[in-house]
N, C-alpha and C positions, 0 to 999 in steps of 0.2 A: 676291587677284589681284595686288596690288602687291608682295607678298612674292615671288611667282613671277617677276614681271618683274624684280625686283631680283636674285634668284638667277641668272636667265638672263643679265642684263647683267653681273653680277659674274663669272660663268663665262666669258663671252666676253672680258671684259677680262683675266682671268687667262690664258686661252689665247693671246691676242695678246701678252701680256708674255712668256710662255714661248717662243713662236715667235720673237719679237724677240731674246730672250736667246740662243737657239740660232743665229740668223742672224748675230749680231754678229761672232763670230770670223773668219769667212770674208769678210764683206762690210762690216764697220764702217769700217775705215780708208779704203777706196776711196769709200764713200758719204760719209764725213765730208769727204774731199777735194773731191768734186763739190759738196757743199753750201757749203763755204768759198769755192770758186771762184765759185759762183753768187751768194752773199751779198756777197762782196767782189770784184765784177767790175771795180772801178775801181783795183785794185792789181795789181802784177806778181807772179805765182807762178812758182816754178821747182822742179822735182823735185830730190831729193837728188843724183842722178847728174848732172843739168845743173849744179848748183851746184859739185859736186866737180871738174868738168872745166873750170870757168871759167878763162880765162887770167889774170884778175886776182885769183885766189883768195888770193894772199899779201898783197894790199893791201886785201882785203875785210874789213869789220868784221862780226863775228857777235854778235848780242845774243840772249841766252836770256831769254825773257819769262815763264818759269815761276816758281813759288814757290821760296824758298830751299831747302826740303827736297828738292824735285825736282832742282834744280841740283846739290846736294851729292852725289847718287847718281852722276850722270854728265852730261856735256854735250859739245857739239861742240868739237873742238880750237880753242883760243885764244878761245873764246866768253867774253863778259862777261855777268854776270848783271845784268839791268836789270828791276826789278820793274814790273809793269804799271801800278801807281799812281804811278809817277814823274811829277813835275810837268812841264809843258811847258817851263818855264824851265830845269829840270835836264836835260831831253832836249837842249835847244839847247846847253848847256854840254858835255854828253857827246859831242855830234856837231856841232861848229861848222861843218864844211864841208858845205854843203847838197848838194854833188855827189858826196860820198864814197859808194862802193858799200857798202850795208849789207844783210845778210841777217838777218831776224828769225825766230825760231821758238819754239814752245812744245811741247806734247805732240802734238797732231794738227793744229794750224794756226789755230784760231779766235782764241785770245788774241793770237797774233802778227799775225794779219790786222788785228785792231783796232789794234795798235800801228803797223803799216805805214800804215794810214789816218791815224792821228794824225801820224806823221812827214811824210806827204805834205801834210797840212793846214798843217804848220809850214814848208813850203817845200822839203823834201828831195825830190830828183828821181830818185834811184837806189836805191829801196827795194824789196827782194825778200822776199816771204813764202815760207818753205820749205814747199812742198806736202807734207802728211803729217807735217811737222815731225820731231821727234826719233824718233818711232815709225818713220816711213818711212826715216829715215837709218839707224837701227839695223838694220832689216829688210833694207836694201840691203847690209849688211855693211861700211858705212863706219866709220872709226875714231871712238871716243869717248874722252874724257878722264875720269878718275876711276873708271872701271870699264867692264865690258862689258855691264852690265845697265841698264835704264831704269826710272825711277820711273813707275808706271802711272797716276798722277794720281787716279783714282777707280775704282769698280767697273766702269763702262763701259769705261774705259781698260784695265783688266785683261782684259776680254773681247776688246778689239781688238789688244792686244799679244801677240805670240807668247810662249808660256810660257818658252822658253829665254832670252828677252830681259828678262823681268819681274823687277825687283828685289823682294826680300822686304820 
């Protein structure tokens, strides 16, 4: 009897995993964006189009919070790579003006939202998390430096990123 229950439970789990895997390409990035906005409702989020149209874009600092290998594939124009494990004291050195506009981004927005929260806790007042991050930026057709493909981060990222934008 327990074997039968285990087989049924395993079959249901497998079915759910397959449905999720099939659902991810069309819905993953928007769902991730909604989740990040909900989880990090205490920080400012802006879409790639909103950020690209900002009047102060030339004086805005862009920080890429992804891993080095992700940054090496491509990044936003003039972005600086800042690893997520950078110490608070180093963050203060990198961004001494607490009122400077800074946009932080990663692959889909979660790691950068964590960094935005850290920067706010350090007293920075004008921190923006790029909604949908570099995936949404690339999908909006906005320019990238280093190449026109994006590092997919992991298998789930591969499913959320359009095939024509995915770096090999």
